[in-house]
Each structure stands twice: as C-alpha cells, then as structure tokens.
C-alpha positions in Angstrom: 16.5 21.8 3.1 16.6 18.5 5.0 18.1 15.5 3.4 15.5 12.9 2.3 17.4 10.1 3.9 18.6 10.3 7.4 20.5 7.0 7.6 22.1 4.6 5.2 23.6 1.3 6.2 24.6 -2.1 4.7 23.0 -5.3 5.8 22.7 -8.9 4.7 19.2 -10.5 5.2 18.2 -14.1 5.2 15.7 -15.1 2.6 12.1 -14.9 3.4 8.6 -15.7 2.1 6.2 -12.9 1.2 2.5 -12.9 0.3 0.8 -9.9 -1.2 -1.3 -8.3 -4.0 0.8 -7.9 -7.1 0.9 -6.3 -10.5 3.5 -5.8 -13.3 4.5 -2.2 -14.0 7.3 0.1 -15.1 8.7 3.3 -13.6 7.6 5.0 -16.8 4.0 3.8 -16.3 4.1 4.9 -12.7 4.6 8.5 -13.8 1.2 8.4 -15.6 -2.4 7.6 -14.9 -1.6 4.0 -16.0 0.5 3.4 -12.9 -0.4 0.2 -11.0 1.1 0.9 -7.6 -1.7 3.2 -6.3 -4.3 0.7 -7.6 -2.6 -2.3 -6.0 -2.3 -0.4 -2.7 -5.9 0.8 -2.8 -7.2 -2.7 -3.4 -5.0 -4.2 -0.7 -6.1 -1.8 2.0 -9.8 -1.4 0.9 -10.3 -5.2 0.9 -8.3 -5.7 4.1 -6.1 -8.3 2.5 -3.6 -8.3 5.3 -6.2 -9.9 7.5 -6.7 -12.7 4.9 -3.0 -13.8 5.2 -2.4 -16.5 7.8 0.9 -17.1 9.6 2.2 -13.6 9.3 5.6 -13.2 10.9 4.6 -9.8 12.3 2.3 -6.8 11.5 4.8 -5.0 9.3 3.7 -4.2 5.8 6.1 -4.6 2.9 6.0 -2.9 -0.5 8.0 -5.3 -2.7 9.7 -4.6 -6.1 11.0 -7.8 -7.7 11.2 -9.9 -10.9 12.9 -7.1 -12.7 13.1 -7.4 -16.4 16.5 -5.6 -16.4 17.0 -2.4 -14.3 15.0 0.7 -13.4 14.1 1.2 -17.0 12.5 -2.3 -17.5 9.3 -3.8 -16.1 9.1 -5.3 -12.6 6.5 -6.8 -10.3 5.2 -4.7 -7.5 3.4 -6.2 -4.5 2.1 -5.1 -1.2 1.8 -7.6 1.6 3.8 -9.1 4.4 6.4 -11.7 5.4 4.9 -15.1 6.1 5.7 -18.6 7.4 5.8 -21.5 5.1 2.4 -22.9 5.9 0.4 -19.8 5.3 -3.0 -19.6 3.6 -4.0 -16.7 1.4 -6.7 -15.8 -1.1 -6.5 -16.0 -5.0 -6.2 -12.2 -5.0 -2.6 -12.6 -3.8 0.7 -14.2 -4.8 3.6 -15.8 -2.9 7.2 -14.6 -3.5 10.4 -16.2 -2.2 13.0 -13.6 -1.6 16.6 -15.0 -1.5 19.3 -14.1 1.0 20.7 -10.8 -0.2 22.9 -7.8 0.6 21.1 -4.5 0.9 21.7 -0.9 1.5 19.0 0.3 3.8 17.8 3.9 3.4 15.8 5.3 6.4 13.6 8.2 5.4 13.2 11.4 7.4 9.9 11.7 9.3 6.9 13.3 7.6 3.9 12.5 5.5 4.8 9.0 4.3 3.7 9.6 0.6 6.1 12.6 0.5 9.1 11.2 2.4 9.0 7.9 0.4 9.0 9.7 -2.9 11.8 12.0 -1.8 13.8 9.0 -0.6 13.3 7.2 -4.0 14.5 10.3 -5.8 17.6 10.2 -3.6 18.0 6.4 -4.3 17.7 6.9 -8.1 20.4 9.5 -8.0 22.6 7.2 -5.7 22.1 4.4 -8.2 24.0 6.2 -10.9 27.2 5.6 -9.0 26.4 2.3 -7.2 25.7 -1.3 -8.4 22.2 -2.4 -7.7 21.4 -6.1 -7.9 17.7 -5.7 -9.1 16.7 -8.9 -7.4 14.2 -7.7 -4.7 13.9 -4.2 -3.2 11.3 -3.3 -0.6 9.9 -0.6 1.6 9.3 -1.7 5.2 6.5 -0.1 7.1 6.7 -1.0 10.8 5.9 0.8 14.1 7.7 3.9 12.8 5.1 4.2 10.0 1.9 4.0 12.1 1.2 7.7 11.7 0.9 8.3 7.9 1.2 12.1 8.5 4.4 11.9 10.5 5.9 8.5 9.8 9.2 7.0 8.7 10.1 3.9 6.6 13.1 1.9 5.6 13.8 1.2 2.0 15.9 -1.9 1.2 17.9 -1.8 -2.1 19.5 -5.0 -3.2 23.2 -4.7 -4.1 25.9 -6.8 -5.6 
C-alpha cells in the first residue's frame, strides 16, 4: 500500500489574512450527518464566493482550521476561502481571520481523488500527532495548481507546531 503522505517538511510562514465561509464544529460532529465541513464547502462553491472576495493574493483555495477550543477533541472553526490583502471587500456570508506567523509541518498528499487522499493524509496526521506537539493555532489545507484535477490531485496540509 502507498503511504498517504509523500513528503513532510518543516517551514515557518509569515502571518497572513484570510477570508472565507466559516462554521464552528468538532471532529466528533464531522463523523456524523451533523458535520459542518461538507455544508460550508458546498455553500462556498455553489455560491461562487471566491469570486466575491476582492484583493485575493492568488487563486489558491485554503481550508482553514482555527480558533481551537483545546485540541483535536474540542471544537474549532472551519473555513474555506483564500489569502487576501488588507483592503479586501467580502460579503456578509464570510469572515476575516488573521493567521499569525507560525511554524508548520507540511504534509504533501499522494496524488489521487482529492476527497480520498485528504482523508488518508489526515488519518496519518492524527496518528503522527500522538507523538508530536501540535500548536492548535491554525492548520490548513492548501489547494493550488496541483489540485486542479479533483480526480487526480494533490494538496499540502499545514499543521501548526510548537
């Protein structure tokens, strides 16, 4: 069986501003019909919210996990959107987040159907987290040019660390 993560590297990123559609959830809720992540994603794409965000830094889409109550067992805020400049305009359907400078471990998924390779990578990360110190400040999935084909794509998952 192929490993779910083909690369892992440590980086420090400058802080950035993000705008996206957001909802509060838990990992426990996401394992049920009550999960908010699919609903947030569906609303974001069906209503073409990316096009309603001005001053985008690029065309990358970010799935953000932030404002953690505690750790992977507590609630957190999930949002899908993009990195923006300071003077951007966005609709009431969205929210702005400020992501601080942070150290991350970046996990690059293998290529494949994005919904499958992302889930496999997160399962790998949850196992990795048992022996590593996560910061639980802001984690995110980055969907860039490697992710254009949802049936044979690849993404980077940034996990904040101490």
